[in-house]
C-alpha positions as CSV (number, residue, x, y, z in Angstrom):
1,M,3.9,3.2,-0.7
2,F,0.3,2.2,-1.4
3,I,-1.2,-0.8,-3.4
4,D,-4.8,-1.4,-4.5
5,K,-6.7,-3.7,-2.4
6,D,-8.8,-5.2,-5.3
7,S,-6.2,-5.6,-8.1
8,L,-2.9,-7.0,-7.0
9,I,-3.6,-8.2,-3.5
10,K,-6.3,-10.8,-4.6
11,K,-4.5,-11.4,-8.0
12,Y,-1.2,-12.5,-6.6
13,N,-2.8,-13.8,-3.3
14,I,-0.6,-11.6,-1.0
15,I,-0.8,-12.2,2.6
16,I,-1.6,-8.9,4.4
17,K,-1.6,-8.0,8.1
18,R,-3.8,-5.8,9.9
19,L,-2.6,-2.6,11.6
20,L,-2.5,-2.6,15.3
21,V,-3.6,1.3,15.0
22,L,-5.6,2.7,12.2
23,K,-3.9,5.0,9.9
24,P,-5.8,8.2,8.8
25,L,-5.7,8.5,5.0
26,R,-5.9,12.2,4.2
27,L,-6.5,13.8,0.6
28,A,-4.0,16.5,-0.8
29,N,-6.3,19.3,1.1
30,G,-6.0,17.5,4.3
31,L,-9.4,16.2,4.8
32,L,-9.9,12.7,6.2
33,S,-10.7,10.2,3.3
34,S,-10.7,6.9,5.3
35,F,-8.5,4.9,7.4
36,I,-5.5,2.4,6.4
37,T,-6.3,-1.0,8.1
38,H,-3.7,-3.2,6.4
39,Y,-0.4,-3.5,5.1
40,F,2.1,-6.2,3.8
41,T,6.0,-6.0,3.5
42,V,8.0,-7.2,0.5
43,R,11.8,-7.6,0.1
44,M,13.2,-6.0,-3.1
45,I,16.3,-6.7,-4.5
46,I,17.9,-4.8,-7.1
47,S,21.6,-6.3,-8.0
48,H,23.5,-5.9,-4.7
49,Y,20.9,-3.6,-3.0
50,I,18.3,-5.2,-0.8
51,E,15.4,-3.2,0.9
52,S,12.2,-4.2,2.7
53,I,9.3,-2.1,1.6
54,L,6.0,-1.6,3.4
55,F,2.9,-1.1,1.4
56,Y,-0.4,-0.1,2.8
57,I,-3.3,-1.3,1.2
58,I,-6.0,1.4,-0.2
59,K,-8.6,1.5,-2.7
60,L,-7.0,3.0,-6.0
61,L,-8.0,3.3,-9.4
62,P,-7.7,0.2,-11.7
63,L,-5.3,2.3,-14.1
64,I,-2.8,3.0,-11.1
65,P,-2.7,-0.1,-8.8
66,V,0.5,0.9,-7.2
67,I,1.8,4.3,-5.7
68,L,5.5,4.0,-5.2
69,R,6.2,7.4,-3.7
70,M,4.2,10.8,-3.6
71,P,4.8,13.1,-6.6
């Protein structure tokens, strides 16, 4: 899961954590785009289903502030 660093993180004052080891962010063709440096986790509850989800923080387009899975 990915989330935009400028729109939602700042808007909702989400507390983020720094990764101990940077993760490479690769484009669809495999080329290195940048490195992921921060993340946060959120606990999602849907009815009786509970799951902790990890979001990596990257730069996304304003029209797409969250990517929940790869298409």
